[in-house]
C-alpha positions in Angstrom: 129.0 49.8 122.8 126.4 50.3 125.4 127.3 54.0 125.6 126.9 54.4 121.8 123.5 52.7 121.8 122.3 55.0 124.7 123.5 58.1 122.7 121.6 56.9 119.6 118.4 56.4 121.7 118.6 59.9 123.1 119.1 61.4 119.7 116.1 59.5 118.4 113.8 61.2 120.9 114.2 64.6 119.1 113.2 65.7 115.7 113.6 69.1 114.0 111.1 70.3 111.4 112.4 69.6 108.0 109.4 70.8 106.0 107.8 74.2 105.8 104.5 75.3 104.3 105.1 78.0 101.6 102.2 80.1 100.5 101.8 83.0 98.1 103.3 83.8 94.7 106.5 81.9 93.9 108.7 84.9 93.2 111.1 82.7 91.1 108.4 81.9 88.6 106.8 85.3 87.8 106.0 86.3 84.3 103.4 88.4 82.5 100.7 86.1 81.4 101.1 83.7 84.3 97.7 82.2 85.3 96.9 80.9 88.8 93.8 79.1 89.8 92.6 79.3 93.4 92.8 76.1 95.5 89.3 76.7 96.9 85.7 76.1 95.8 83.2 77.8 98.1 79.4 77.2 98.1 77.6 80.3 99.5 74.4 79.5 101.3 71.6 81.8 102.6 73.0 81.8 106.1 76.2 83.5 104.8 74.1 86.1 103.1 72.2 86.8 106.3 75.4 87.1 108.3 76.9 89.5 105.7 73.7 91.6 105.8 74.1 91.9 109.6 77.7 93.0 109.1 77.6 95.3 106.2 75.1 98.2 105.6 73.3 97.8 102.3 71.3 100.2 100.2 70.3 98.0 97.3 66.9 96.5 96.8 68.3 93.6 94.6 70.7 92.7 97.4 68.2 92.8 100.2 64.7 92.1 98.9 63.7 88.7 97.4 60.4 90.2 96.3 62.2 93.0 94.4 64.6 90.5 92.8 61.5 88.4 91.8 60.0 91.5 90.2 63.2 91.8 88.2 62.7 88.2 87.0 65.3 86.6 89.2 64.6 83.6 91.4 66.7 84.9 94.4 68.3 87.9 96.0 71.7 88.9 94.5 74.8 88.2 96.5 76.0 91.7 97.6 78.6 93.5 95.6 80.9 94.0 98.6 80.7 90.3 99.4 81.7 89.2 95.9 84.5 91.8 95.9 86.0 90.3 99.1 85.5 86.7 97.9 87.3 87.5 94.6 90.2 89.1 96.4 90.5 86.6 99.2 90.4 83.5 97.1 93.6 84.7 95.6 95.5 85.2 98.9 96.8 81.7 99.6 98.6 81.1 96.3 99.2 84.7 95.3 98.9 87.7 97.7 100.2 85.8 100.8 103.7 86.8 99.8 102.9 90.4 99.0 103.9 93.3 101.2 101.0 95.6 100.5 97.9 95.9 98.3 98.6 99.2 96.6 95.4 99.7 94.7 92.3 98.0 93.3 90.7 99.0 90.0 87.6 98.2 87.9 85.6 96.1 90.3 82.8 94.9 88.2 79.7 92.8 88.9 79.5 90.9 85.6 76.5 88.5 86.0 74.0 87.9 88.8 75.2 85.6 91.6 72.9 83.9 94.1 72.9 82.0 97.4 73.5 78.3 96.5 76.1 79.1 93.9 79.7 77.7 94.1 82.6 79.9 93.4 86.3 79.8 92.5 88.8 82.3 91.2 91.5 82.6 88.6 94.3 85.2 88.7 96.4 86.4 85.7 99.5 88.5 86.0 99.2 91.4 83.6 102.2 93.6 84.4 105.4 93.5 86.4 107.3 96.7 86.9 109.8 98.2 89.4 108.3 100.1 92.3 109.3 103.6 93.4 110.6 102.0 96.6 114.0 100.5 95.9 114.1 96.7 96.4 110.4 96.2 95.6 108.3 95.3 92.5 104.7 96.2 91.5 102.7 93.3 90.1 99.4 94.0 88.4 96.9 91.1 88.3 93.4 90.5 87.0 91.2 88.4 89.3 88.1 86.7 88.0 85.4 85.0 90.1 83.3 82.4 88.4 80.4 80.1 89.4 79.8 76.4 89.1 78.6 76.9 85.5 81.9 78.6 84.5 80.2 81.9 84.2 82.2 85.0 85.1 80.4 86.9 87.9 82.9 89.4 89.3 86.2 90.8 88.2 88.8 93.2 89.8 92.3 94.4 89.0 94.7 94.4 91.9 98.1 96.2 92.1 100.4 94.7 94.8 103.8 95.5 96.2 106.1 92.4 96.3 109.7 92.0 97.2 111.9 92.6 94.2 111.5 90.0 91.5 113.3 89.4 88.2 110.5 88.2 86.0 111.1 85.6 83.4 110.7 86.6 79.7 107.1 87.6 79.3 104.7 85.2 77.6 102.3 87.4 75.6 98.8 86.7 77.0 96.0 86.0 74.6 94.4 89.1 73.4 91.1 89.4 75.2 88.6 92.2 75.5 88.5 93.7 79.0 85.5 92.6 81.1 82.4 94.7 80.9 79.1 94.5 82.8 77.1 96.2 80.1 74.7 93.2 79.5 73.9 93.0 83.3 73.4 96.7 83.5 71.0 96.6 80.5 69.0 93.8 82.1 68.6 95.9 85.3 67.6 99.0 83.3 65.1 97.1 81.1 63.5 95.3 84.1 63.1 98.3 86.4 61.4 100.7 84.0 58.0 99.7 85.1 58.8 99.3 88.8 58.2 102.1 91.2 61.3 103.0 93.2 60.8 104.7 96.5 63.2 106.0 99.1 65.3 108.1 96.9 66.2 110.4 99.7 68.5 113.0 98.1 69.1 114.5 94.7 72.7 115.5 94.0 74.7 117.7 91.7 78.4 117.9 91.0 80.3 119.7 93.8 78.1 118.5 96.7 79.9 117.4 99.8 78.2 115.0 102.2 79.0 113.8 105.7 77.7 110.3 106.3 76.2 109.9 109.8 76.7 106.1 110.0 79.8 105.1 112.0 80.5 101.4 112.8 83.3 99.4 114.4 84.7 96.3 112.8 85.0 93.9 115.8 87.6 91.3 116.5 85.1 88.4 116.2 83.7 89.8 113.0 87.2 90.2 111.5 88.2 86.6 112.5 85.0 85.1 111.1 85.2 86.8 107.7 89.0 86.3 107.4 88.4 82.6 108.1 85.3 82.2 105.9 86.7 84.1 102.9 90.0 82.1 103.1 92.0 85.3 103.7 95.0 83.4 105.1 97.5 86.2 105.7 98.5 86.1 109.4 98.2 89.8 109.9 94.4 89.4 109.9 94.0 86.8 112.6 97.3 85.6 114.3 96.9 87.1 117.8 100.0 85.1 119.0 102.2 86.9 116.5 100.6 90.3 116.6 99.3 92.4 119.5 95.5 93.1 119.6 96.1 96.6 118.3 98.2 95.3 115.4 95.6 93.0 113.8 94.8 94.6 110.4 91.4 94.6 108.8 91.7 93.5 105.2 91.5 96.1 102.5 88.5 94.5 100.9 86.5 94.5 104.1 87.4 98.2 104.7 86.4 99.2 101.2 83.1 97.3 101.4 82.3 98.9 104.7 83.2 102.4 103.5 80.9 102.3 100.4 78.2 100.5 102.5 78.2 103.3 105.0 78.1 105.9 102.2 75.5 104.0 100.2 72.6 104.7 102.6 72.5 108.3 101.3 72.6 107.3 97.7 69.8 104.7 97.7 68.1 103.1 96.0 71.2 101.7 94.4 70.6 99.4 91.4 74.2 98.8 90.6 77.5 100.0 91.9 81.1 100.0 90.6 84.5 100.8 92.1 86.7 102.5 89.5 89.7 102.6 91.8 90.4 102.5 95.5 93.5 102.7 97.7 94.3 102.8 101.4 95.8 105.8 103.2 96.1 104.4 106.8 95.4 100.8 108.0 92.3 100.0 110.0 92.7 97.7 113.0 90.3 95.4 114.7 87.8 97.4 116.8 88.5 100.7 114.9 85.3 102.7 114.1 84.8 103.3 110.4 82.9 106.3 108.9 82.9 108.2 105.6 82.3 111.5 103.7 81.7 111.8 100.0 82.2 114.4 97.2 80.0 114.3 94.2 82.2 114.4 91.1 79.5 114.1 88.4 75.8 113.3 88.0 75.1 111.8 84.6 71.6 111.3 83.2 71.9 108.1 81.2 68.2 107.9 80.2 64.9 109.3 81.4 64.4 108.3 85.0 67.9 106.9 85.5 71.2 108.5 86.6 74.7 107.6 87.5 76.3 109.4 90.3 80.1 109.5 90.3 81.5 109.8 93.8 84.8 110.2 95.6 84.4 108.8 99.1 86.9 109.0 101.9 86.9 106.4 104.6 87.5 107.6 108.1 88.7 105.8 111.2 87.8 106.6 114.8 85.9 109.8 114.1 82.2 110.6 114.7 81.8 112.0 111.3 78.9 114.4 111.5 79.5 116.2 114.9 83.3 116.3 114.5 83.4 117.5 110.9 80.2 119.6 110.6 82.0 123.0 110.7 85.2 121.9 108.9 86.2 123.5 105.6 87.8 120.8 103.4 90.6 121.7 101.0 89.4 121.4 97.4 92.7 119.8 96.5 91.4 116.6 98.1 88.8 116.2 95.5 91.1 116.8 92.5 91.0 113.8 90.2 94.8 114.1 89.8 95.2 113.1 93.5 95.6 109.4 93.1 98.3 108.3 95.7 98.2 107.8 99.5 101.2 110.1 99.9 99.4 112.9 98.0 96.3 112.6 100.3 98.5 112.6 103.4 100.4 115.7 102.2 97.3 117.7 101.6 95.8 116.7 104.9 99.0 117.5 106.8 99.3 120.9 105.2 95.7 122.1 104.9 93.4 119.9 107.1 95.1 118.8 110.3 91.8 117.6 111.9 92.0 114.6 109.4 95.6 113.8 110.2 95.9 110.0 110.6 92.1 109.7 110.3 91.6 108.9 106.6 91.9 105.2 106.0 90.9 105.0 102.3 89.9 106.7 99.2 87.3 105.2 96.8 86.3 106.5 93.4 83.1 104.8 92.5 79.7 105.2 90.9 76.1 104.2 91.6 73.2 103.6 89.2 69.9 104.6 90.5 66.3 105.3 89.4 64.9 108.7 90.0 61.8 110.6 89.1 61.8 111.2 85.3 
């Protein structure tokens, strides 16, 4: 009897975990029309705006000058486009993207209504399509992500296409028929309010076919990556878990890379009144401490009204290259700028065959546009 009691006492000194935290999309409950609401509400104060401005290059008066925002009739500087893009994507990580394998593409990233320091944000996600991936054993899930403020106003939207392990979706529930999001009203406000404002620092004029090397090259540091992954609630361990991953394996999130690439490129397109990503995808990952640069091809310059133009751009993000000195004498294959090239594998194939200096150096491709005021 004493032996049995001693055995029980020893057994009681040990306990195995019997619960596990599960995050991400529940793959057994996937259907078209499924709506997911982020578990987070985040109030963004002016200190966050200052830190983002010290991290990301900006070329937009409304995002950097309170005086200019006031002349437009707004009480405060706008929160930057790249910041809201990342907030919208990251607030959907914990209960959606955490279980994904890869973010394949983002589309139609729209700044819908002005957002300001002091606003509180949350995000909703809606699954809009589920289809088999080209890779056997995986599924592509298309989702619409909407960021809204404390008043319930939509301020930013983006479509994400993600690669998940294979799922067998339930019977689709037809979603309510809704018009796609547009930022026409916001754009019209900007156009109307800037007509009488003098815009300086338009450095370059462009025409279709121009190719521009951007001189700005900047690293994304370990501390910066950890701070923004934590602040933005980007909870995927590949972005911060140095116990699981080696230092050279910590991946910078796609949203941060994309914002950095268009931020670097934007300096030559200033002054930018509005910007919009039409679609973007990643070609090679960027790791903490990698240096990011860019070059851009001008696809179209469209005069939308006297004194205003939209420039349609294809920008390639680079990693670990000093863009201007290393690429100044390089002849780029025209195939890279073909609008039909829309997959990472296609970009890699063109580079491998026709432009070996860029092999393993292109990290992303962004098709985007900027609205700017020019001399009438």
